[in-house]
Every structure is written in structure tokens, then in C-alpha cells.
C-alpha positions in Angstrom: -0.2 -0.1 -0.1 1.1 3.6 -1.1 1.2 6.5 1.3 0.5 7.4 4.8 -1.5 5.1 6.9 -2.4 5.6 10.6 -4.0 2.9 12.7 -5.6 3.2 15.9 -5.9 0.0 18.3 -4.9 -1.6 21.2 -1.9 -4.3 21.6 -1.6 -6.4 24.6 -4.5 -4.5 26.3 -2.9 -1.1 26.0 -3.7 1.6 23.8 -1.6 1.7 20.7 -1.0 3.8 17.6 1.1 3.0 15.1 2.1 4.5 11.6 3.0 3.0 8.1 4.6 4.3 5.1 4.3 2.6 1.9 3.3 -0.3 3.9 6.1 -0.4 6.6 5.8 0.3 9.9 7.5 3.8 10.6 6.8 4.2 14.1 4.8 2.9 17.1 3.4 4.8 20.6 2.4 2.0 23.1 0.6 3.0 26.2 1.7 1.1 29.4 1.2 0.7 33.6 3.7 3.9 34.2 3.7 8.1 34.7 3.3 9.3 30.4 5.9 11.3 29.0 4.4 15.0 29.9 2.6 14.3 32.8 2.6 17.0 35.4 2.8 16.5 39.1 2.5 18.6 42.6 5.4 17.1 43.8 6.8 17.3 47.3 10.9 17.8 47.7 12.4 14.6 49.9 16.2 13.8 50.3 19.1 15.1 48.5 21.1 12.5 46.7 24.4 13.3 47.1 26.9 12.5 44.4 24.1 12.1 42.2 23.2 15.7 41.6 20.0 15.5 42.5 17.0 14.3 45.1 14.1 12.5 45.0 10.3 14.4 44.9 7.1 12.3 46.5 4.0 12.5 43.9 0.9 10.2 44.3 2.6 7.9 41.6 5.4 7.0 43.9 9.5 8.6 44.3 10.6 10.9 40.7 14.2 12.0 40.3 14.8 15.3 39.8 18.6 16.9 38.7 19.6 20.5 38.8 18.2 20.8 42.7 20.4 23.7 44.1 18.3 26.0 46.6 15.4 23.2 46.8 14.9 22.2 50.5 13.5 19.4 51.7 9.4 20.0 52.2 9.5 22.3 49.2 6.2 22.2 46.8 7.5 22.2 43.3 5.5 21.9 40.2 7.5 19.3 37.6 7.2 17.8 34.5 7.8 13.8 33.3 10.9 13.8 30.7 11.3 10.2 29.9 10.8 6.5 31.1 13.2 5.0 34.1 14.7 1.3 34.0 12.7 -1.0 36.1 13.8 -0.1 39.8 14.6 3.6 38.9 12.6 6.7 39.6 11.1 8.3 37.0 13.1 11.6 35.6 11.4 15.4 35.7 12.0 18.8 34.8 10.7 22.0 36.5 10.7 23.5 33.3 7.7 22.8 32.1 6.0 22.5 28.3 2.3 22.9 27.8 2.6 21.3 24.2 -0.4 20.4 21.2 -0.7 19.9 17.8 -0.3 23.5 16.6 1.1 25.0 19.7 3.4 25.0 22.8 3.4 27.3 26.0 6.9 28.0 27.3 6.6 29.3 31.2 9.8 31.0 31.9 10.9 31.3 28.3 9.1 34.4 27.1 8.9 35.6 23.5 6.5 34.8 20.4 8.5 32.7 18.0 7.1 30.9 14.6 9.1 27.6 14.0 11.9 27.8 11.5 10.5 25.2 9.0 8.2 27.8 7.9 9.5 30.3 6.0 7.1 31.9 4.2 7.0 35.3 5.4 3.6 36.0 4.7 2.6 33.0 6.5 5.2 34.0 9.7 3.5 37.4 9.7 -0.2 35.7 9.9 0.7 33.3 12.7 2.1 36.0 14.7 -0.9 38.0 14.0 -3.2 35.2 15.1 -1.0 35.0 18.1 -1.4 38.4 19.5 -5.2 38.0 18.9 -5.3 35.1 21.0 -3.2 36.7 23.8 -5.6 39.8 23.7 -8.4 37.2 24.4 -6.4 35.2 27.2 -2.9 36.6 28.1 0.1 33.7 28.3 0.9 33.3 32.4 3.3 35.9 33.5 7.3 35.0 32.3 5.7 32.2 29.5 6.2 32.3 25.7 4.7 30.7 22.6 5.7 28.8 20.4 4.1 27.7 16.6 4.9 24.6 15.6 5.5 23.9 12.0 2.3 21.9 11.7 0.6 25.6 11.9 1.6 25.9 8.2 -1.5 25.9 6.1 -3.9 25.0 8.9 -7.1 26.3 9.7 -6.8 29.7 12.0 -9.3 28.7 13.3 -7.9 25.6 14.7 -5.0 27.2 15.8 -6.4 29.8 17.6 -8.3 27.3 19.5 -5.4 25.3 20.3 -3.0 28.5 21.5 -6.0 29.2 23.8 -6.7 25.9 25.3 -2.6 25.8 26.0 -2.7 29.2 27.0 -6.0 28.0 29.6 -4.0 24.5 31.0 -0.9 27.0 31.9 -2.9 29.6 33.4 -4.8 26.5 35.3 -1.6 24.6 36.5 1.2 27.6 37.2 -2.1 28.6 39.5 -2.6 25.8 41.5 1.1 25.0 42.5 -0.1 24.7 46.9 -1.2 21.6 48.3 -0.3 18.0 48.8 1.3 15.9 46.1 -1.1 15.6 42.9 -1.1 14.6 39.4 -2.2 18.0 38.0 -1.9 17.2 34.2 -2.0 13.4 32.2 0.3 13.2 29.5 -1.3 12.4 26.1 -2.1 8.4 25.5 -0.8 6.6 22.5 -3.8 8.1 19.8 -3.8 11.8 21.2 0.3 11.6 20.7 -0.7 10.7 16.9 -2.6 13.0 16.3 -0.5 15.6 18.0 2.8 14.4 16.1 1.6 12.8 12.9 0.9 15.7 11.1 1.6 14.9 7.6 -1.6 14.0 5.7 -2.1 10.2 6.1 -5.8 7.9 5.9 -6.8 7.2 9.4 -8.4 4.0 10.2 -9.4 4.0 14.4 -12.1 0.9 14.0 -11.1 -2.0 16.0 -8.6 -4.6 14.1 -7.0 -1.8 12.2 -3.5 -3.5 13.2 -4.8 -7.0 11.7 -5.9 -5.5 8.7 -2.8 -3.2 7.8 -0.5 -5.9 9.3 1.2 -4.2 12.3 0.4 -7.4 14.3 2.9 -9.1 12.0 5.2 -6.4 12.2 5.0 -6.5 15.9 5.7 -10.3 16.0 8.8 -9.5 13.8 10.4 -6.9 16.9 10.3 -10.0 19.4 13.3 -11.2 17.5 16.4 -9.3 18.3 17.3 -10.4 14.3 17.1 -7.7 11.8 17.3 -8.8 8.0 18.9 -6.9 6.0 19.7 -6.5 1.9 21.5 -9.6 0.5 22.2 -12.1 3.0 23.5 -9.6 5.9 21.4 -8.7 9.2 21.7 -6.9 12.6 21.1 -8.2 16.0 19.3 -5.8 18.7 19.7 -7.1 22.0 18.9 -5.6 25.4 21.6 -6.0 27.9 21.2 -4.5 31.5 23.6 -1.9 31.0 22.8 -1.2 27.3 22.1 -1.9 23.3 24.3 -4.0 21.7 24.2 -3.7 18.3 26.2 -6.3 15.8 26.1 -6.0 12.0 26.7 -8.9 10.0 27.5 -9.8 6.4 26.5 -13.2 6.4 27.3 -15.0 3.2 28.9 -11.9 1.2 32.6 -12.4 0.8 32.7 -9.5 -1.5 34.8 -7.0 -0.6 32.8 -4.2 -0.2 30.5 -6.6 2.0 31.3 -4.7 5.2 30.3 -1.6 4.3 27.0 -2.0 2.1 25.8 -4.2 5.4 26.8 -1.5 7.6 25.1 1.7 5.5 22.1 -0.7 5.6 22.4 -1.7 9.6 22.6 2.2 10.1 20.1 3.6 7.7 17.4 1.1 9.3 18.6 1.4 13.4 16.7 4.5 14.3 13.8 2.9 13.0 14.4 -0.1 14.8 15.4 1.9 18.1 11.7 3.8 17.5 10.2 0.6 17.0 11.2 -1.3 20.1 11.2 1.9 22.2 15.0 1.7 23.4 17.5 4.3 24.5 20.3 4.8 26.9 23.6 3.8 25.8 23.9 2.4 22.3 26.7 0.3 21.5 27.2 -0.9 17.8 29.1 -3.5 16.5 29.8 -3.1 12.8 30.6 -5.6 10.1 34.8 -5.0 9.6 35.5 -2.1 7.8 38.9 0.0 7.3 38.9 3.3 9.1 38.9 4.9 5.8 35.1 4.5 5.9 34.1 5.9 8.9 33.7 9.4 7.7 30.7 8.0 5.4 29.4 5.4 7.9 29.4 8.9 10.7 27.7 10.4 8.1 25.0 8.1 7.1 24.2 7.6 10.3 23.8 11.4 11.6 21.6 11.9 8.8 19.3 9.1 9.7 19.7 10.5 13.1 18.3 14.2 12.5 14.9 12.7 10.9 14.4 10.9 13.8 12.0 12.2 16.4 13.8 10.7 19.6 16.9 13.2 20.5 20.3 10.9 20.0 23.6 11.8 20.3 26.5 10.4 18.2 29.4 10.2 20.9 32.2 8.5 18.4 33.9 6.1 18.5 35.7 3.6 20.8 39.3 2.4 20.6 38.0 -1.3 19.7 36.0 0.0 16.3 32.5 0.4 18.3 30.1 3.1 17.6 28.8 4.9 20.7 25.5 6.4 21.0 23.2 8.5 23.7 19.1 8.0 23.5 16.7 9.7 25.1 14.0 6.9 26.9 11.1 8.6 26.0 8.9 5.2 25.0 8.3 2.5 26.7 10.6 -0.8 25.9 8.0 -3.7 23.6 9.7 -5.6 25.7 8.5 -4.2 29.4 5.0 -4.3 27.9 4.9 -8.0 26.5 
């Protein structure tokens, strides 16, 4: 099937959303019984963790961990937002830099100013959006010291929908920021997979939200394939994506190809598909890649391939470099639940 397709369904008893492009699974969002990314809590500061540069806070859903805690005293009330998923047995990471994010607008407390996404280059469109933002502010001012970002999805969007989104995020921000006193409480629950699909997958796509959509579009079959660490690559090459307690290990193999360019071809194919594989499997943290045999002269080309793919990937990933053993190291944000934790 050609084109983009969004399927909204349930998987393993959890709400889930899948994005397919030309029939191939490109992105996957699955809910879990964990605090959702973007959830905002009123929390109470607990004990500082000397040597770790942070402290634990109490919330109704258990302890969370906050870094950069200079000047915070035990017992103090704080508004914090979930920034990622934690490994089993570890506290959920949070930040005091709140964001109120929707399909078209982001309200940024503590970062004043009106900004339009740089991806919108049409000056007339930028001016129209800024005028729309000023009109919305006249109707409902932003919280003091807050700013507004209009996302790239605003381009060619219905102005009334953009205005409605700005007012909704502004109202939510004003309500939450005014509710900083009291016992620990969940003030805003983060978006689930279906809401995230609407918020983030903004390019035109066919939508199937009826039960059984995963079966109809081959998502269930693709999810079964993800249960195996082996990822077939063109020719006889493959890569293994395996999770350990310390890191995610990726091993690239040439298979039966013994030609002089076998290593380079396998490595390029693996690095082009790796961000997608990590995204679909919900993997983050430290990623260590053991490429197929390649001379040092090929490293620059492999870096360019990997960095180009990471630039298109929505999950923040840092290319750390090469080790003395010729391994590639990445640091990837944990903003999704690993499929292995849901099965």
C-alpha cells in the first residue's frame, strides 16, 4: 500500500498507535502502566542524593528524580513534568521546565517571547501566524513570564483550529501554574498514544481508528517480527539488536557475502534502519554498535549516513563517537516504553 497510514488500536491490552509509510511500519506508540511522558505533578521535595546531583520527590505515583536542585529544601512544593521513562527499579526523571504542548502550539513558562517554527519560511504565513497569536493573547494573556511557540504544523492549517489550540494551551498553563500549593497530586496526565498520534503525526495520512486496524494493516505481524533481536538486511546481511542491563548492543553481520564491499554495504544498510528499529522497539539509553569489518577510511561515510538518519528521527539521540575498539557509541533519550516491558 502506497502513502501514509495511521492505525489506532489496542495491543497487549494497551492503547497503541502505528504509522505506516508505503506499507512499512515507521513509528509505534504503545501505552503502559507507567507515568506518561509530559505528565505534570505537584510534588514534594524529599531527600537530596549526594554525589548524584539531584533529589527524590514524592508524587501520588511514587518517587521521581529531579536534577539541578540547587536551593531546593526538603518539604518544598514543586511543579515538575515527566521527561522520560525509567529503567525498571529506577525513579522516573522529571524537570521543572514545564511545556504545554499540543498539535499547533507550545506554551513555555519561564521562556517568554512569541516564536514561529523555522521550518515555516513563507514570510506572509509567519506574519499571519504572529498576528493570530497576538489576537489570542488579547483574548487570554499568557501566564507572566511565559512564551509561545507555533509549530511547523501551523503552516496551511485552519486558522480557527490554531487559535483554538493556542487558547487551550494558554488556559491549561494558567490553571496549572496557579495550582502550586497543596499535597502531591497529578495535575495533568500526559497524552496517550492516540492523542500523541494526532499531535505529532501531522503529515497527511489515511486514518483507521476502528478495532482490528492493526490486523488489517499488517501491524500485528510487524510487531511479532520485533520480538526477535535479528533484523534482516538486504542481501544476506543482518543485525542483532539485543538489550542488556547496561546498554543496547547492536551487532552487524555480512552473512554469506564475501565480496570486498560486503562490510561497507552491510554497515550502511544497518545504520540506515537502526533509528527506526530503536524507535519501534522503544529502546534508549546507551547504544553500542559493533559494525561489520570496515577500514578506518570508511568511518566518515558511515558517520554521515548515521547522522543523516538520526536527524530525521524524532527521538533525541547523541552520536558520541568511535571507541578504540572500533565501536560506535550513541546516547538516546528514553521517551518510549520498551516493547520487552509490555509483553
